[in-house]
N, C-alpha and C positions, 0 to 999 in steps of 0.2 A: 493387257497381259496376254502374251502369246504362249500357248501351251507348247512345250517341247514335244517333238515326235515321240520321245522316249515315254513321257508320261501318257501321251495319247494312246500309245500301244498298250501300256499297262492297263489303262482304263477300259479300252475296248476288248482286249484279248485276255487279260489276266483276272480282272475283277470278277467275271462270271465264274471263274474257277474257285474263288474263295468263298468258303461258307461264312455266313453272317457278316459279309462285307457288303455294304450298300453304298452306291454312288449317288450323291445328291449333287446335281450339276447346277452351279450358280453361274449364270452368264457373266463373263468378264472377270470372274474371280480366279485367282490362282488355286490350283487344286491343293487341298489340305486333307490330311488324314485326321479325323477327329475320333479319338478313342472315348467310348462311352462305357460306363459301368453297367451292371445289370439293371440298376435303377435309372439308367439313361442320364446319369450325371456325366458331365464332360470331364474327362480325366486330363487329356492333353491334346494339343493340336500339333501336327507335324506337317510343315509345308513340303510338298512334293516337287514343286516346280523345278528345283535345281538338282534333282536326283535322277540317275539313270534308271531305266526299267529294271535292270538287274539289282540295283541298290534297293529299289522299292520292294521288289519281291523278297529280297533278303530280310528287309525290315519286317514285312508281313509275317514271315516265318518266325523271326525272332520274337515277334509279339504273340505268337501262338495261334495265328490264323491257320486254319486247315485248308490246304490247297488240293482240290480234287483233280483227278486225271482229266476228266471232261466235265463240262458244266452240269451234265445230268447224272454224274456218278453219285452213288449213295454215300452218305457221310457216316463214318463209324460212330457207334454209340458214344464213345468217350469224347468225340469232337462235336457233338450236337450243340453244345453251348460255347464252343471255342470262339474267340479266345478268352472268354470270361474265366478267370481263375476261381475255382470254388474256395470259399472261406475255409480255413483249417477246421473250424468248429463243425463243419458239415460233413467232414470225412468220417467214415465208419471207424470205430475204435479198433486198434490193433488186437488181434486175437493173441492170447498169452503164448500160444504155441509158436508164433512167428519168430520170437527171439530165442527159442530153444531152451528156455528155462524149465518149461513143463512139457516134456515129451509125452505124446499121447500113447495109450496102450497099443494102438494100431502100429505105431512106429516101432515098438519093441518086437512085435510079432514079425515084422518084415526083416528085422536085422537081429536074429537071436544071438545072444552072447556066446562066443565059442570058448 
């Protein structure tokens, strides 16, 4: 299995930029992207061998991987666990003011009725 130069470029130059993306190199094996859940269960495998470097990068971003400017760049808080999507149940409940049904007193003070 010969690795395409495209995939090789992605592996050597792009992977270090992606947060939470690890390369496990299996000699002789075609490169595959293995998506794991937070519990390290395998979700799916995507063979990369016939993709261009651009396609792989697009795929990574579609999957929610955070790409840093440089390998040492800090990762923003909200991307610390990217690409793992949080379960809806873990999201904080919406404050009642968010939908505008119960405007706060503070709101009225800022916009007095004319």
